[in-house]
DRENRO-710040 format. One record per residue: y, x, z of N, C-alpha, C in turn. Coordinates in steps of 0.001 Angstrom, whole numbers, plus 500000, padded with zeros to 6 digits. Example, Ala and Ser with C-alpha at 12.3 -4.5 7.8 and 13.67 -1.06 7.14 Angstrom:
// residues 2
+--------+--------+--------+--------+--------+--------+--------+--------+--------+
|   n_c2 |   n_c1 |   n_c3 |  ca_c2 |  ca_c1 |  ca_c3 |   c_c2 |   c_c1 |   c_c3 |
+--------+--------+--------+--------+--------+--------+--------+--------+--------+
| 494310 | 513190 | 507800 | 495500 | 512300 | 507800 | 496700 | 513200 | 507800 |
| 497750 | 512850 | 507080 | 498940 | 513670 | 507140 | 500030 | 512900 | 507870 |
+--------+--------+--------+--------+--------+--------+--------+--------+--------+
END
This chain:
// residues 169
+--------+--------+--------+--------+--------+--------+--------+--------+--------+
|   n_c2 |   n_c1 |   n_c3 |  ca_c2 |  ca_c1 |  ca_c3 |   c_c2 |   c_c1 |   c_c3 |
+--------+--------+--------+--------+--------+--------+--------+--------+--------+
| 113007 | 390775 | 900238 | 114331 | 391151 | 899784 | 114230 | 391954 | 898492 |
| 113278 | 392889 | 898414 | 113149 | 393713 | 897212 | 112812 | 392857 | 895999 |
| 111929 | 391871 | 896191 | 111590 | 390976 | 895093 | 112819 | 390206 | 894633 |
| 113690 | 389880 | 895568 | 114913 | 389160 | 895245 | 115834 | 390005 | 894375 |
| 115959 | 391288 | 894705 | 116867 | 392164 | 893965 | 116281 | 392626 | 892632 |
| 114980 | 392676 | 892531 | 114332 | 393130 | 891299 | 113496 | 391999 | 890710 |
| 114159 | 391033 | 890132 | 113447 | 389878 | 889584 | 112769 | 390251 | 888276 |
| 111817 | 389425 | 887859 | 111110 | 389639 | 886601 | 112036 | 389511 | 885401 |
| 113131 | 388824 | 885547 | 114038 | 388574 | 884437 | 115080 | 389671 | 884278 |
| 115031 | 390691 | 885135 | 115992 | 391770 | 885057 | 117385 | 391362 | 885512 |
| 117499 | 390234 | 886191 | 118794 | 389764 | 886677 | 118982 | 390278 | 888098 |
| 120092 | 390919 | 888300 | 120401 | 391444 | 889622 | 121531 | 390618 | 890226 |
| 121399 | 390204 | 891484 | 122486 | 389424 | 892089 | 123744 | 390266 | 892202 |
| 124881 | 389597 | 892228 | 126154 | 390298 | 892371 | 126569 | 390418 | 893827 |
| 126086 | 389489 | 894652 | 126474 | 389443 | 896058 | 125246 | 389168 | 896917 |
| 125149 | 389888 | 898044 | 124110 | 389613 | 899036 | 124808 | 389534 | 900392 |
| 124553 | 388432 | 901108 | 125100 | 388243 | 902448 | 123937 | 388384 | 903425 |
| 124098 | 389277 | 904400 | 123023 | 389589 | 905341 | 123503 | 389360 | 906762 |
| 122643 | 388792 | 907587 | 122948 | 388650 | 909002 | 122731 | 390006 | 909676 |
| 123644 | 390394 | 910545 | 123560 | 391685 | 911233 | 122287 | 391804 | 912066 |
| 121715 | 390682 | 912464 | 120519 | 390703 | 913299 | 119224 | 390686 | 912499 |
| 119316 | 390812 | 911180 | 118131 | 390800 | 910321 | 117225 | 391975 | 910669 |
| 115989 | 391677 | 911037 | 115047 | 392742 | 911377 | 115600 | 393588 | 912505 |
| 115394 | 394901 | 912393 | 115941 | 395793 | 913417 | 117447 | 395907 | 913279 |
| 117908 | 396017 | 912038 | 119347 | 396096 | 911831 | 119679 | 395785 | 910388 |
| 120416 | 394704 | 910198 | 120862 | 394349 | 908859 | 121768 | 395412 | 908264 |
| 122333 | 396275 | 909108 | 123211 | 397346 | 908633 | 122490 | 398331 | 907719 |
| 121191 | 398473 | 907887 | 120447 | 399469 | 907118 | 119965 | 398968 | 905757 |
| 120025 | 397686 | 905505 | 119453 | 397114 | 904286 | 120063 | 397672 | 902997 |
| 121399 | 397803 | 902866 | 121939 | 398322 | 901601 | 121402 | 399710 | 901238 |
| 121072 | 400519 | 902241 | 120528 | 401856 | 901974 | 119184 | 401775 | 901261 |
| 118442 | 400691 | 901485 | 117140 | 400527 | 900843 | 117267 | 400241 | 899354 |
| 118466 | 399813 | 898937 | 118686 | 399416 | 897546 | 119858 | 400176 | 896941 |
| 119897 | 401483 | 897161 | 121021 | 402274 | 896677 | 121132 | 402262 | 895155 |
| 120057 | 401970 | 894453 | 120093 | 401903 | 892995 | 120818 | 400664 | 892489 |
| 121042 | 399710 | 893352 | 121697 | 398459 | 892966 | 123196 | 398571 | 893220 |
| 123861 | 399390 | 892435 | 125282 | 399682 | 892657 | 126199 | 398494 | 892387 |
| 125768 | 397560 | 891567 | 126641 | 396435 | 891229 | 126623 | 395346 | 892287 |
| 125732 | 395456 | 893241 | 125625 | 394433 | 894283 | 126704 | 394674 | 895343 |
| 127397 | 393615 | 895719 | 128368 | 393671 | 896810 | 127688 | 393103 | 898051 |
| 127652 | 393883 | 899108 | 126976 | 393511 | 900337 | 127989 | 393028 | 901371 |
| 127677 | 391911 | 902040 | 128507 | 391387 | 903113 | 127648 | 391227 | 904356 |
| 128176 | 391668 | 905481 | 127482 | 391546 | 906752 | 128088 | 390380 | 907524 |
| 127249 | 389514 | 908006 | 127650 | 388352 | 908778 | 127163 | 388551 | 910212 |
| 128037 | 388366 | 911183 | 127639 | 388599 | 912568 | 128361 | 387632 | 913505 |
| 127724 | 387328 | 914622 | 128364 | 386452 | 915606 | 129472 | 387191 | 916350 |
| 129341 | 388501 | 916451 | 130372 | 389309 | 917104 | 130805 | 390404 | 916138 |
| 132070 | 390351 | 915739 | 132615 | 391379 | 914855 | 133635 | 392175 | 915662 |
| 133263 | 393418 | 915959 | 134184 | 394288 | 916675 | 134487 | 395513 | 915816 |
| 135369 | 396374 | 916307 | 135797 | 397547 | 915544 | 134614 | 398430 | 915164 |
| 133669 | 398579 | 916086 | 132520 | 399436 | 915840 | 131648 | 398873 | 914716 |
| 131387 | 397584 | 914727 | 130563 | 396972 | 913689 | 131251 | 397062 | 912328 |
| 132565 | 396847 | 912307 | 133313 | 396960 | 911052 | 133183 | 398374 | 910508 |
| 133360 | 399354 | 911366 | 133247 | 400747 | 910929 | 131842 | 401045 | 910408 |
| 130817 | 400674 | 911168 | 129430 | 400945 | 910756 | 129081 | 400238 | 909445 |
| 129542 | 399004 | 909276 | 129227 | 398290 | 908033 | 129916 | 398967 | 906849 |
| 131122 | 399444 | 907073 | 131864 | 400117 | 905999 | 131144 | 401385 | 905552 |
| 130714 | 402211 | 906506 | 130057 | 403467 | 906122 | 128638 | 403246 | 905600 |
| 128066 | 402081 | 905859 | 126726 | 401781 | 905351 | 126740 | 401074 | 904005 |
| 127913 | 400933 | 903387 | 127975 | 400416 | 902029 | 128304 | 398949 | 901868 |
| 128704 | 398281 | 902937 | 129066 | 396873 | 902826 | 130474 | 396730 | 902255 |
| 130708 | 395623 | 901572 | 132037 | 395297 | 901051 | 132849 | 394507 | 902063 |
| 132187 | 393988 | 903082 | 132888 | 393214 | 904086 | 132021 | 392935 | 905297 |
| 132679 | 392625 | 906396 | 132024 | 392280 | 907650 | 132738 | 391040 | 908169 |
| 132034 | 389943 | 908267 | 132663 | 388657 | 908540 | 131989 | 387975 | 909729 |
| 132799 | 387422 | 910608 | 132289 | 386656 | 911738 | 131670 | 385364 | 911220 |
| 130515 | 384991 | 911762 | 129898 | 383739 | 911312 | 130579 | 382521 | 911926 |
| 131654 | 382764 | 912659 | 132421 | 381654 | 913224 | 133522 | 381177 | 912286 |
| 133710 | 381842 | 911147 | 134726 | 381404 | 910191 | 134160 | 380267 | 909355 |
| 135025 | 379592 | 908660 | 134577 | 378456 | 907850 | 133771 | 378928 | 906644 |
| 132942 | 378045 | 906148 | 132162 | 378334 | 904939 | 133090 | 378628 | 903768 |
| 134219 | 377924 | 903693 | 135191 | 378154 | 902615 | 135713 | 379590 | 902634 |
| 135983 | 380119 | 903836 | 136461 | 381494 | 903949 | 135416 | 382459 | 903411 |
| 134170 | 382260 | 903824 | 133090 | 383149 | 903382 | 132916 | 383062 | 901872 |
| 132880 | 381865 | 901337 | 132709 | 381684 | 899892 | 133856 | 382338 | 899131 |
| 135080 | 382149 | 899591 | 136239 | 382753 | 898932 | 136169 | 384285 | 898984 |
| 135778 | 384828 | 900130 | 135677 | 386283 | 900272 | 134622 | 386861 | 899346 |
| 133542 | 386154 | 899174 | 132432 | 386622 | 898351 | 132712 | 386427 | 896859 |
| 133296 | 385306 | 896479 | 133514 | 384991 | 895064 | 134691 | 385762 | 894471 |
| 135737 | 385941 | 895240 | 136928 | 386626 | 894735 | 136877 | 388108 | 895095 |
| 136341 | 388920 | 894185 | 136192 | 390345 | 894503 | 137537 | 390999 | 894787 |
| 137494 | 391945 | 895672 | 138681 | 392692 | 896054 | 138283 | 394150 | 896180 |
| 139222 | 395029 | 895905 | 138941 | 396446 | 896093 | 138990 | 396810 | 897572 |
| 139580 | 395939 | 898366 | 139700 | 396194 | 899792 | 138451 | 395752 | 900528 |
| 138193 | 396395 | 901644 | 137117 | 395988 | 902520 | 137559 | 394711 | 903213 |
| 136727 | 393684 | 903175 | 137076 | 392389 | 903761 | 136501 | 392318 | 905168 |
| 137326 | 391923 | 906114 | 136849 | 391758 | 907476 | 137576 | 390595 | 908136 |
| 136848 | 389879 | 908933 | 137454 | 388853 | 909762 | 136732 | 388864 | 911100 |
| 137400 | 389073 | 912205 | 138835 | 389277 | 912326 | 139281 | 390571 | 911644 |
| 140584 | 390666 | 911370 | 141112 | 391782 | 910598 | 141302 | 393030 | 911452 |
| 140918 | 394169 | 910878 | 141140 | 395476 | 911491 | 141800 | 396343 | 910439 |
| 142867 | 397022 | 910810 | 143589 | 397805 | 909817 | 142954 | 399173 | 909588 |
| 143479 | 399886 | 908582 | 142938 | 401189 | 908216 | 143132 | 402227 | 909312 |
| 144160 | 402070 | 910140 | 144388 | 403014 | 911231 | 143229 | 402964 | 912227 |
| 142717 | 401771 | 912499 | 141575 | 401626 | 913406 | 140355 | 402307 | 912795 |
| 140151 | 402106 | 911503 | 139017 | 402735 | 910825 | 139136 | 404249 | 910873 |
| 140318 | 404775 | 910620 | 140535 | 406226 | 910649 | 140255 | 406776 | 912048 |
| 140691 | 406037 | 913064 | 140451 | 406457 | 914442 | 138943 | 406513 | 914719 |
| 138206 | 405501 | 914269 | 136764 | 405479 | 914483 | 136077 | 406604 | 913715 |
| 136524 | 406899 | 912511 | 135948 | 408004 | 911744 | 136141 | 409322 | 912474 |
| 137332 | 409531 | 913036 | 137605 | 410761 | 913779 | 136698 | 410880 | 914998 |
| 136537 | 409785 | 915734 | 135685 | 409806 | 916924 | 134227 | 410014 | 916522 |
| 133788 | 409316 | 915486 | 132398 | 409441 | 915023 | 132105 | 410887 | 914627 |
| 133042 | 411529 | 913926 | 132867 | 412932 | 913545 | 132879 | 413836 | 914763 |
| 133736 | 413545 | 915732 | 133819 | 414359 | 916945 | 132529 | 414286 | 917754 |
| 131885 | 413136 | 917762 | 130627 | 412995 | 918508 | 129597 | 413996 | 918011 |
| 129552 | 414201 | 916713 | 128577 | 415140 | 916156 | 128876 | 416586 | 916556 |
| 130108 | 416860 | 917001 | 130491 | 418211 | 917408 | 130251 | 418484 | 918890 |
| 129919 | 417443 | 919656 | 129705 | 417628 | 921090 | 128438 | 418429 | 921355 |
| 128528 | 419340 | 922333 | 127350 | 420101 | 922739 | 126516 | 419252 | 923699 |
| 125313 | 419690 | 923939 | 124438 | 418993 | 924881 | 125088 | 418960 | 926266 |
| 125701 | 420061 | 926651 | 126345 | 420136 | 927968 | 127542 | 419186 | 928039 |
| 128317 | 419106 | 926966 | 129454 | 418189 | 926949 | 129001 | 416744 | 927074 |
| 127884 | 416401 | 926450 | 127333 | 415054 | 926603 | 126908 | 414798 | 928047 |
| 126344 | 415807 | 928694 | 125984 | 415684 | 930113 | 127242 | 415483 | 930967 |
| 128291 | 416238 | 930653 | 129556 | 416110 | 931376 | 130097 | 414692 | 931235 |
| 130095 | 414176 | 930004 | 130578 | 412816 | 929746 | 129770 | 411802 | 930550 |
| 128462 | 411982 | 930569 | 127593 | 411051 | 931291 | 127918 | 411045 | 932786 |
| 128118 | 412220 | 933362 | 128398 | 412295 | 934797 | 129807 | 411774 | 935094 |
| 130778 | 412122 | 934247 | 132146 | 411639 | 934452 | 132188 | 410112 | 934399 |
| 131385 | 409532 | 933523 | 131418 | 408076 | 933348 | 130900 | 407315 | 934568 |
| 130308 | 408013 | 935528 | 129870 | 407350 | 936758 | 131040 | 407012 | 937661 |
| 132200 | 407666 | 937419 | 133379 | 407394 | 938222 | 133524 | 408287 | 939438 |
| 132615 | 409233 | 939589 | 132712 | 410159 | 940725 | 133897 | 411104 | 940543 |
| 134322 | 411688 | 941638 | 135402 | 412675 | 941587 | 134932 | 413915 | 940834 |
| 135889 | 414715 | 940397 | 135546 | 415961 | 939695 | 134696 | 416864 | 940571 |
| 135025 | 416911 | 941860 | 134259 | 417751 | 942791 | 132800 | 417302 | 942849 |
| 132585 | 415992 | 942977 | 131210 | 415455 | 943031 | 130473 | 415689 | 941708 |
| 131184 | 415488 | 940587 | 130568 | 415721 | 939264 | 130131 | 417169 | 939128 |
| 130997 | 418093 | 939532 | 130675 | 419516 | 939449 | 129467 | 419843 | 940325 |
| 129440 | 419299 | 941525 | 128295 | 419523 | 942427 | 127007 | 418995 | 941807 |
| 127081 | 417821 | 941230 | 125895 | 417209 | 940630 | 125353 | 418053 | 939467 |
| 126255 | 418677 | 938723 | 125859 | 419499 | 937572 | 125619 | 420964 | 937951 |
| 125852 | 421303 | 939215 | 125685 | 422670 | 939714 | 126584 | 423649 | 938965 |
| 127846 | 423248 | 938798 | 128852 | 424100 | 938171 | 130124 | 424042 | 939000 |
| 131029 | 424967 | 938738 | 132300 | 424945 | 939461 | 133206 | 423865 | 938885 |
| 134189 | 423463 | 939686 | 135165 | 422470 | 939210 | 135906 | 423028 | 938002 |
| 136217 | 424321 | 938012 | 136912 | 424947 | 936891 | 136087 | 424835 | 935601 |
| 134784 | 425063 | 935700 | 133906 | 424935 | 934523 | 133868 | 423485 | 934043 |
| 133787 | 422551 | 934985 | 133813 | 421130 | 934631 | 135104 | 420787 | 933894 |
| 136228 | 421237 | 934428 | 137528 | 420945 | 933804 | 137631 | 421585 | 932416 |
| 137053 | 422755 | 932239 | 137057 | 423399 | 930914 | 136262 | 422566 | 929917 |
| 135078 | 422100 | 930325 | 134273 | 421239 | 929448 | 135038 | 419946 | 929129 |
| 135683 | 419388 | 930152 | 136448 | 418157 | 929969 | 137583 | 418367 | 928960 |
| 138288 | 419483 | 929078 | 139366 | 419806 | 928127 | 138819 | 419913 | 926702 |
| 137654 | 420534 | 926561 | 137044 | 420673 | 925231 | 136678 | 419314 | 924644 |
| 136154 | 418429 | 925480 | 135818 | 417068 | 925034 | 137084 | 416332 | 924620 |
| 138119 | 416407 | 925435 | 139390 | 415749 | 925120 | 139960 | 416278 | 923803 |
| 139876 | 417593 | 923592 | 140386 | 418198 | 922357 | 139606 | 417691 | 921144 |
| 138285 | 417622 | 921251 | 137458 | 417160 | 920134 | 137767 | 415704 | 919775 |
| 137999 | 414884 | 920788 | 138300 | 413474 | 920548 | 139786 | 413213 | 920315 |
| 140609 | 414223 | 920544 | 142060 | 414095 | 920429 | 142571 | 412987 | 921354 |
| 142150 | 413101 | 922622 | 142563 | 412142 | 923648 | 143204 | 412891 | 924804 |
| 143829 | 412128 | 925713 | 144550 | 412756 | 926817 | 144170 | 412216 | 928196 |
| 143265 | 411252 | 928262 | 142964 | 410666 | 929571 | 141497 | 410244 | 929686 |
| 141074 | 410113 | 930928 | 139720 | 409631 | 931226 | 139550 | 408210 | 930712 |
| 140599 | 407388 | 930821 | 140475 | 406001 | 930358 | 140203 | 405955 | 928852 |
| 140822 | 406849 | 928077 | 140531 | 406908 | 926636 | 139085 | 407346 | 926413 |
| 138634 | 408306 | 927203 | 137245 | 408766 | 927091 | 136276 | 407636 | 927421 |
| 136573 | 406857 | 928454 | 135692 | 405753 | 928838 | 135642 | 404689 | 927746 |
| 136748 | 404468 | 927062 | 136762 | 403510 | 925949 | 135819 | 403989 | 924845 |
| 135842 | 405289 | 924546 | 134945 | 405864 | 923536 | 133500 | 405745 | 923991 |
| 133260 | 406031 | 925282 | 131900 | 405926 | 925835 | 131358 | 404516 | 925640 |
| 132181 | 403518 | 925907 | 131763 | 402117 | 925765 | 131594 | 401748 | 924283 |
| 132612 | 402047 | 923465 | 132572 | 401675 | 922045 | 131413 | 402314 | 921297 |
| 131093 | 403558 | 921641 | 130068 | 404292 | 920896 | 128763 | 404433 | 921672 |
| 128685 | 403738 | 922787 | 127452 | 403691 | 923594 | 126908 | 405096 | 923863 |
| 127773 | 405965 | 924397 | 127396 | 407352 | 924641 | 126553 | 407531 | 925902 |
| 126537 | 406522 | 926775 | 125677 | 406612 | 927968 | 124855 | 405351 | 928091 |
+--------+--------+--------+--------+--------+--------+--------+--------+--------+
END
């Protein structure tokens, strides 16, 4: 890949399309070539979900496209530059903002809060969770309130969605 981007002729490609499954993670490739600012990176994946769109955006990609779309769609997306992030299926900016908030909140979680989330995600009652963690139910509920506040959520079902989307357990 490096030889491709740094040719002997000093010609740098304008577009690079990478499969998400490249090596360990195609998501990390643009970071290896941060000096190549004129290159537009596109991530191609068999499964494009909200999490992948968010991760590709923060890793410097110009778009995240399902490999199930037509070749014409991909060619048009790559050839016709846009200031907007290109994604198919489409996800709006509100979804991205929500993911950014959750991603930032994860970094604020304490080790104990992560343990609380892990135990809650088993589906046990609050009493059983508290017993398992050797804490009172009141302490468990306080930790739970703090987690909900950090994520700006109001229910266990919202927390479980975050746990699944961000692979917290």
